C-alpha positions in Angstrom: -16.7 21.8 -10.3 -13.8 22.3 -7.9 -12.0 19.1 -6.8 -10.9 18.8 -3.2 -7.4 18.0 -2.1 -7.9 14.4 -0.9 -5.7 13.1 2.0 -7.7 9.9 2.4 -5.7 6.8 3.5 -7.7 4.6 1.1 -9.6 4.4 -1.1 -7.3 7.2 -2.0 -6.7 9.9 -4.6 -6.3 8.9 -8.2 -4.6 11.0 -10.9 -7.0 13.4 -12.5 -5.8 12.5 -16.0 -6.6 8.8 -15.2 -10.1 9.7 -14.1 -10.6 11.8 -17.1 -9.5 9.1 -19.5 -11.8 6.6 -17.7 -14.7 9.0 -18.0 -14.1 9.5 -21.7 -13.9 5.7 -22.3 -16.7 4.8 -19.9 -19.5 4.3 -22.5 -17.4 3.3 -25.5 -14.0 1.7 -25.0 -12.0 2.5 -28.1 -14.8 1.9 -30.6 -16.1 -1.3 -29.2 -19.4 0.2 -28.2 -19.0 -1.2 -24.8 -17.7 -0.1 -21.4 -14.8 -2.0 -20.0 -17.3 -2.9 -17.1 -19.5 -4.7 -19.7 -17.0 -6.7 -21.7 -15.9 -10.3 -21.1 -12.7 -10.8 -19.3 -12.0 -13.4 -22.0 -12.5 -11.0 -24.8 -9.6 -9.9 -27.1 -10.0 -6.3 -25.9 -9.8 -7.0 -22.2 -6.9 -9.5 -22.6 -5.0 -6.7 -24.3 -5.8 -4.4 -21.3 -4.7 -7.1 -18.8 -1.5 -8.0 -20.6 -0.4 -4.4 -21.0 -1.1 -3.6 -17.4 1.1 -6.5 -16.3 3.9 -5.5 -18.7 3.9 -1.9 -17.4 3.8 -3.1 -13.8 6.7 -5.4 -14.4 8.7 -2.6 -16.1 8.1 -0.2 -13.3 9.4 -2.6 -10.7 12.0 -4.3 -12.9 10.5 -7.6 -11.9 12.7 -10.6 -12.7 11.4 -13.4 -15.0 11.3 -15.9 -12.1 8.5 -14.0 -10.3 4.8 -14.2 -11.2 2.5 -11.2 -11.0 -1.1 -12.0 -9.9 -4.1 -9.7 -10.1 -6.4 -10.8 -7.3 -9.4 -9.9 -5.2 -10.0 -10.0 -1.4 -7.7 -7.1 -0.4 -4.5 -7.4 1.4 -6.4 -8.9 4.3 -7.0 -12.1 2.4 -3.3 -12.4 2.0 -3.0 -12.7 5.8 -4.4 -16.2 5.2 -3.0 -17.0 1.8 0.6 -16.4 2.7 0.7 -19.1 5.4 -1.5 -21.5 3.4 0.9 -21.3 0.5 4.3 -20.8 2.2 4.3 -23.0 5.3 4.9 -26.3 3.5 6.0 -28.8 6.2 7.1 -26.2 8.7 5.0 -25.5 11.8 5.9 -21.8 12.3 6.6 -18.4 10.7 8.3 -15.2 11.9 6.4 -11.9 12.1 7.5 -8.4 12.9 4.9 -6.4 14.8 5.1 -2.7 13.9 1.4 -1.6 14.0 -2.2 -2.3 13.4 -1.8 -4.1 10.1 1.1 -6.3 11.4 -1.1 -7.3 14.3 -4.0 -8.2 12.0 -1.6 -10.4 9.9 -0.3 -12.0 13.1 -3.8 -12.7 14.4 -4.8 -14.4 11.2 -1.6 -16.4 10.8 -2.1 -17.8 14.3 -5.2 -19.6 13.0 -3.0 -21.6 10.8 0.4 -22.0 12.4 2.7 -21.1 15.3 3.8 -17.4 15.1 7.1 -16.2 16.4 7.0 -12.4 16.9 10.6 -11.5 16.2 10.2 -8.0 17.7 7.5 -5.5 18.5 7.2 -1.8 19.1 3.8 -2.0 20.7 5.2 -0.9 24.1 6.1 2.4 22.5 2.7 2.9 20.8 4.3 1.7 17.5 6.3 4.8 17.2 9.3 3.1 15.5 10.6 0.0 13.8 12.6 -2.2 16.2 16.3 -2.3 15.4 17.3 -5.2 13.2 19.8 -6.5 15.8 17.0 -6.9 18.3 15.0 -9.3 16.1 14.8 -12.8 17.6 14.3 -14.9 14.4 13.6 -18.7 14.4 16.1 -20.9 12.7 13.4 -22.9 10.9 10.7 -20.3 10.1 8.8 -20.9 6.9 9.1 -17.2 6.1 9.5 -13.7 7.7 6.6 -11.3 7.4 6.8 -7.5 7.7 4.6 -4.6 6.9 6.4 -2.2 4.7 4.4 0.8 5.7 1.9 1.0 8.6 -0.9 3.1 7.1 -2.5 3.9 10.5 0.6 4.6 12.5 2.8 6.2 9.8 5.8 3.9 10.4 7.7 2.8 7.3 10.7 0.8 6.2 13.2 2.8 4.2 15.5 -0.2 3.8 14.7 -3.9 3.8 16.7 -6.6 5.5 18.5 -9.5 3.8 16.8 -12.6 5.2 19.0 -15.2 3.6 17.3 -18.5 2.8 14.1 -17.5 4.6 11.6 -15.9 2.2 10.8 -12.3 3.1 7.1 -11.5 2.8 6.0 -7.9 2.8 2.6 -6.2 2.9 3.3 -3.2 0.8 -0.3 -1.9 0.4 0.5 1.7 1.1 4.1 2.0 -0.3 4.3 -0.1 -3.4 5.2 2.0 -6.6 6.1 5.0 -4.4 9.8 4.5 -5.2 12.2 1.9 -6.7 12.4 -1.5 -5.0 14.8 -4.4 -5.2 12.3 -7.2 -5.8 15.0 -9.9 -5.5 15.0 -9.3 -1.7 11.5 -10.7 -1.4 9.7 -14.0 -1.7 6.3 -12.5 -1.8 5.0 -8.9 -2.0 1.3 -8.1 -1.8 -0.6 -4.8 -1.9 -4.2 -3.6 -2.0 -4.5 -1.3 -5.0 -6.4 1.5 -3.3 -3.4 3.6 -2.2 -0.9 4.0 -5.0 -1.9 1.5 -7.6 -5.6 2.1 -8.5 -9.1 1.7 -7.1 -10.3 -0.6 -4.4 -11.1 -4.1 -5.5 -7.8 -5.2 -6.9 -4.9 -6.8 -5.0 -1.4 -7.2 -6.5 0.7 -10.2 -5.5 4.3 -10.7 -6.7 5.5 -14.2 -5.8 8.7 -16.0 -6.6 8.3 -19.1 -8.8 9.7 -21.5 -6.2 7.1 -20.5 -3.7 4.2 -21.5 -5.9 2.7 -25.0 -6.0 3.3 -26.0 -2.4 0.0 -25.0 -0.7 -1.2 -27.0 2.3 -3.5 -29.9 1.3 -6.5 -28.2 3.1 -6.1 -25.0 1.1 -9.3 -24.0 -0.8 -8.7 -23.8 -4.5 -9.1 -20.1 -4.8 -6.6 -19.5 -2.0 -3.8 -21.3 -3.9 -1.3 -19.1 -5.7 -0.8 -22.0 -8.3 -4.4 -21.7 -9.4 -3.9 -18.0 -10.2 -0.5 -18.5 -11.8 -1.9 -21.2 -14.1 -5.0 -19.3 -15.0 -3.3 -15.9 -15.7 -5.3 -14.5 -12.8 -8.5 -15.4 -14.4 -9.4 -18.6 -12.6 -12.6 -16.7 -11.7 -13.9 -13.5 -13.0 -11.4 -10.8 -12.0 -12.2 -7.2 -11.0 -12.0 -6.1 -14.6 -12.7 -2.3 -14.2 -10.2 -2.1 -11.3 -7.6 -3.9 -13.4 -8.2 -1.5 -16.3 -8.0 1.6 -14.0 -4.8 0.3 -12.4 -3.3 -0.2 -15.9 -4.0 3.5 -16.6 -2.3 4.4 -13.3 0.8 2.4 -14.3 0.9 4.3 -17.5 0.6 7.6 -15.6 3.5 6.7 -13.3 5.7 5.9 -16.2 4.9 9.3 -17.7 6.0 10.9 -14.4 9.5 9.5 -14.8 8.7 6.0 -13.4 9.6 5.1 -9.8 12.6 7.4 -9.8 10.3 10.3 -10.6 7.8 9.2 -8.0 10.5 8.9 -5.3 11.7 12.4 -6.0 8.2 13.8 -5.8 7.2 11.8 -2.7 10.4 12.6 -0.8 9.8 16.3 -1.5 6.2 16.2 -0.4 6.9 14.4 2.8 9.9 16.6 3.5 7.8 19.8 3.3 5.0 18.4 5.6 7.4 17.0 8.2 9.4 20.3 8.2 6.2 22.2 8.9 5.3 19.9 11.8 8.8 19.9 13.2 8.9 23.7 13.1 5.6 24.0 14.8 4.8 24.6 18.5 1.3 23.4 18.1 1.5 20.2 15.9 3.5 17.1 16.8 4.4 13.9 14.9 4.6 10.8 17.2 6.8 8.7 14.9 10.6 8.4 15.3 12.2 10.5 12.6 14.2 7.7 11.0 11.0 5.6 10.5 8.6 8.3 9.4 6.4 7.3 6.4 6.5 9.1 3.1 3.0 8.0 2.5 1.0 8.6 5.8 1.9 11.5 8.1 0.2 11.3 11.5 0.2 14.4 13.7 -1.6 15.7 16.8 -2.7 19.1 18.0 -1.4 20.5 21.3 -5.1 20.9 22.3 -7.2 18.0 21.2 -10.4 19.9 21.9 -9.5 21.8 18.7 -9.6 18.7 16.5 -13.1 19.2 15.3 -12.5 22.9 14.5 -9.3 22.0 12.7 -11.2 19.5 10.5 -14.0 21.9 9.8 -11.7 24.8 8.7 -9.6 22.4 6.7 -12.7 21.2 4.8 -13.6 24.8 4.1 -10.3 25.2 2.3 -10.9 22.0 0.3 -8.5 19.8 2.4 -10.5 16.7 3.2 -10.0 13.3 4.9 -7.5 14.5 7.5 -9.0 12.8 10.5 -6.7 10.2 12.1 -7.8 6.5 12.4 -10.3 5.9 15.1 -7.8 3.6 17.0 -5.2 6.4 17.4 -7.0 9.7 17.0 -5.3 12.9 16.0 -4.8 13.7 12.3 -3.3 11.9 9.4 -2.4 13.2 5.9 -2.0 10.4 3.4 0.1 11.8 0.6 0.3 9.0 -1.9 1.5 9.2 -5.5 -1.6 10.9 -6.9 -1.8 13.6 -4.2 -0.3 16.6 -6.0 2.5 18.7 -4.4 0.0 21.6 -4.5 -2.1 19.7 -2.0 0.8 19.5 0.4 1.6 23.1 -0.1 -2.0 24.1 0.7 -1.9 21.9 3.9 1.4 23.4 5.1 -0.1 26.9 4.6 -3.2 25.9 6.5 -1.2 24.4 9.4 0.7 27.7 9.8 -2.6 29.8 9.6 -4.3 27.6 12.1 -1.4 27.7 14.6 -1.3 31.5 14.3 -4.9 31.7 15.3 -4.1 29.9 18.6 -1.6 32.5 19.9 
């Protein structure tokens, strides 16, 4: 069997060695006679899996002791509600930066629960950049400031994060977490769906500072309260055990690649190659401002959009799959997360050159 080069935005590529280990352990996990999918989340074997996964995750990100790591369900989209429910306290409003589709989704949900002050927006430029920090109009009494670290659809990414002082900084990092080192101390809350760089769909990681736990609004449902998960070691209900196990294998794999320094070096190189190919082309164009271009999601358009279908057809014949852009923006998008090998980017760069040559 020949595996394709998978540029899917999520669920995304997983490391082959992780898939192979999961395959080998699928029917009998380390002599238990059970699959991880079959064992109790309260069993000694699974508790060891869970504890090791958290240890490795903490080590990768150098997470300080005054932060809790929660293994949750519901995707990043559930956090659009959980963040205001847990962080508003007695304040009526929160600040949000609007940089794309996922920012807009977070803002829409937050407006169900509180007043939202949009500190800045790049919507008038088709979300092609991140508004300059000096243009942000922050509230003096906001409960928190919410940003989206990487817009998966638009390919706009923060490469440095602001210091927000006493206002907790909250970041949706679904498509950038574990792609490079990160200063956790800058943030009050980080959340991420696992299905980009962390593991398979079904698991959501939340890193939350201790002082932001235990203050949920009175109307907050029990399973939307961070305190409940913190008190129950993320097992206040049955967690997504197999996704937790697989993510733990991915954390081990990242450590074996040189940790986040190693991933940063690889990801910068992959993105550099692909953007260089697009920049040097007369047929392909990236719509994102160069200073805000994502390492993880590279959108590009063809000079003649009538060739889109042919491009995707020929790409598939070469084993390059899931390159179609999001339905809301069109064009193409190559998602080159941690587990996408450099060989995949090299093959895509070669294909771009060959396809362009056929047009002239």
